[in-house]
N, C-alpha and C positions, 0 to 999 in steps of 0.2 A: 583234280581238286586238291588243294593244299590244306586238308583238314587236320586237326591235332587229335592224337589218341587220347581217350578218357581213361587214366589210370591203367591197370593191367587188363582191361576189358577189350572187347572187339569193337566197342562204340567209338565214335569220332565226334568232334565238335568244331565249330569255327564260324566265320562269317563268310557270307556269299551275296552276290547280286542275283536278284530274281530276273530271269530272262523271260520266263512264261509262268503263269499261274492260272490254272482253270479248275474249277469245281466239276467233278464227275461222278457218276453213279457206278458202283461196282456191280458185278454180276449177282451179288446178295442183296442189292438194293440200297446199300449204305453209301453215303456221300464220302469222297475223299478229294484231297488236293493233288493235282497232277502238276509237277513243277519241273522246270529246267533252271538249275542253279550254276553259277560261273564265278570265277576269279581270274587272276592273271595266268594262271596255270592251265586253265581249260574249263570244261562244263560237265555237268553230270545230271542224269535223269533223276528225280526224287518223288516219292510218293509219301503222303501223310495220310495213312489209312483211318487213324483215329480222329479224323477232323470233326470238330463241333463248330458249326457256323455261329453259334452264340458266344463262343470262347475265343475263336481265332478268325481274324479277318481274312479276306481274300487279298493277298499281297499284290501290289501294283508292279508293273515292269519297271525295272532298273531300281527297285528299292533294295536297300541293304539289310539284310537280316542275319540274325543269329540262329544256327540250326544245330541240333544234336540228333544222332541216330546211328545206324549201323549200315556199312557197306555190304550189300548183297550182289548177287549176280542174276540177271534176267536175259535170257536169249543171247548168252555170250558177252554181254556188256555190264559193266558195273552200274548199280542203281543204289540210291540212298533211301533206306527205310527210315523215315522221319519219326522221332519220338517227341521232339519239342522244336517249335519254330516261333520266333517273335521278331518284332521290329527291333532295330538297334536302339540303345539308350545313350544319353549323353555320357553316362559313367562308363560305357564300354570303351570310350576314347578311340574310335575307329574313324579313318577317313575313307570315303568312298573311292577317292582316286587311287588308293593303294590296292583296289580290287579290280581295277579297269585294266584289261589287256590292251598293250599299246604296241605299235611298230617300234622296232629297235633303233630307228633312225628319226630325227626330228622332222615333223611335217613340213615345217618352213624350209628345211634344207632340201627335201625331196621335191617340193614345188619349185624351188629355185633352180634346181638342177634340170628339171623338165623345161622350164622356161628358157634356161641357158642353151640347151641343146636345140630347141625349136627357134630360138632367136637367131641362130647361126644358119638358118635355112637360106638357100639361094632362091627358092620359089616364095615370092613375097605373098601370093595368094594363100598358100598352105600355112605359111607362118602367121599371117594375120588372122587367119580363121581359128587356129589353135589358141593364139594369144587372146583373142577376144572372148572365146568360150571360157577359157581358164580365168580371165580377169572378172567375168561376170559370176562365176561360181567359186571364186577363191575362198571365201569363208567356209563354205561347206566342205570343199576339197581338202582343206586342212584338218578336218576332223573325221570325216566320214569313213566308215568301214567298207570293205568290198562285198560284204555279205551280212545277212543276219545271222547265219551259221555257216559252217564249213570254212572254206579257205579265206584267210585274210579278214576274218570277222573280228576286227580290233580297231581301236582309234588309230587313224592314219593309214588303215589297211588298204584303202582305195589307191592312194598315191603309191604305197609300197608295192602293190600288185601292178600298177601302171608303169612305174619306173623300172621294175624288173623286167617286164616285156620290152620296154624300149631298150634297155641295155642288151638283151638277147637279140633284138632286131639289129642292133648295130653290128653285132658279132656275125649274124647271119649274112648281113650285106657285105661284109669283109670277105666272106667265103664265096658267096654267090653274087657277083657284080651285076648280074642281070636284074636283080631286084632294085626297084626304085626306092632308094633309102628315105627320101623325105616323104614320099606317099606312105610307106609302111609305118614310119614314126608318127605321122599324123593320125593315121588309123589307131595305132597303139595308144597315143596320148588321149584320143577322144572315145575309144570303144566302150568305156563304162562310165563316162562323165555323167550320164543321165540317171546313174544310181543315186545321184543327189536329189532326184525327183521321185525315184521309185521306192525308196525306203523311208521309213520314219526313224530318224536318229537324232539323239540330242547333242549338245555341245561337247559332251564327253566322248563322243563317238560310239555310243552304244545304240545299235538298231534294235527296235522292238519287233517291228513287223513291216509289212508293205503297205504303201499308200494306196488310195483308190486309183490314183494315176498309174502306180506301179502294177496293180492288179489287172487294170483294164487295157493299159497301153504297153507298159513294160519298157526297160531301158534301152533296148535295141531300136524300137521304133521311135521313142521319145528322143534318143540321141540323134537319130537321122533327121528328125524334125528340127532339133537345135541346130544341126549343121545347116540345113537349108535356110532357116531364118537368118542365121549369122552371115552365111554366104551371100545371100541376096543384099543384105545391108552393106556389105563390103564390096559388092560387085564382082565377086568371084565368078569366073567363067562357069557356065552350066555344066560342061563336061568334068570339071574338077569337083564340083559339088556332088555330082551323081557318083563318081568314083569313091569319094569319101563315105557317102550315104550307103553305098553297096558294102563297103568294108564293115561298117557298124552293123547293118542289118544281117549280114552273114557270119559274123565272127563266132556264133555258137555251132556253126558248121552244118546242122541238119535240122529239118522241120521239128523232129521229136525233141530236140533240144531248144527249141524256141526260135530258130532263124526262118524267116519267111522265105528266104532264098539261100541257096547254097553258094560258097565262094566261087566266083567265076573268073577271076584273074590272079596272077601270081601273088601279089602283095596281100590280097584278101585271103588266099590259102594259107600264106605264111603266118598272118595275123591269127587266124583260127588256131593254127597248130601251136604257136607260141602261147597264146592265151590258155589253151588246154594244158600244155606243158607246165606252165608256171602254177596253175591251180593244182595239178596233180602231184607235182613236186612238194608243194606246201602241205596238202593233205596227207600224203603218205608219210612225209617226215614228222608231222604233227603227231599222227597216230603212233609211229614207231618210237617217238621220244618217250612214251610211257610204256614201252614193251621191253622186258629184260632180254638181254642177249641170248640167243638160242631159242626164243619163244615166239609164239604167234600171237597176233592180236585177236580180238573178237572179229566177227564178220562186219565188214564196212559197207553198209547199204549204199553209200554215195560212190563206192569204188567197185561197182558190179558185185556186191556181197562177198568179196573176197577176204580171206584171213591173210594179213600181212606178216611177213617173217623179218625178224631182226637178226641179221647175219653177224652183227658186232664189228664189222671191219672198219666202221666209221666211229671214230672217238665221240664226237658230239653230233647227234643226228637230229638235233632241233632245227626247225624250219627257218633257216636264215639264208638271205640272199646278199651277196656282196655288190651292192648297187651304189654305194657312195665311198 
């Protein structure tokens, strides 16, 4: 988080987006606000222990607030102990878009690149299937993040993640000619498309939580359902529909990670591995971009609770992919 120091003290202040705000009760029986705050540089857990519900409101998701407090450490991670928090005022002269984390490439360019790659397919069935689903979901695809938190949780993050996998898939097909290139790219293009149904996200690309559909069905199953519906409308042969459905249903790899089936043919296996690779590269790079050379990060629960080491051999370790 990009907070400013308050004079010569250890306190910080600044503006941030509220990603989560809940009223909780401490072990001593007092109420406090449990928050997740974010800006373009990242996010931080925050606690407002001196919360008084008569004086301070419960802030809504995606509200821009002014906050002042002190950075502390809790279980190896930074945490903000809030001393003051309020809604922004007109005289603050701040723009919410300046605090929204976005992909480094324009969403329209990433969308156009995916369409360009797919439009060159020799297999008309797979081409029409992808283009139909992309056309029907274009507006959301241009802004949606790839997650509420963790990897590619930013405006345009879903297309960023998708195009990264497609570009890796093309390289893999050059090395391993036994891979069906068009089938693999079809799976890559569609594997997360149903996240547009799974998450609640606004036009700024900020996801607050998961929808009822996302919680009850999930993007793997919903994506397969979208493929079947579009495939039937386009008269795509059943065997092709099933192959694409399987790739979407199995791309998390294991039942414990949400896949109802494991990958059972080459392109499905490769898609699962590329999906995991892109997510892990982003997550590790994102964490290490905040770690000084020669130092370790706090434990990362999303990465098997490991502490990551910044060896310093890479000049700029920020999570960037060369996709355009």
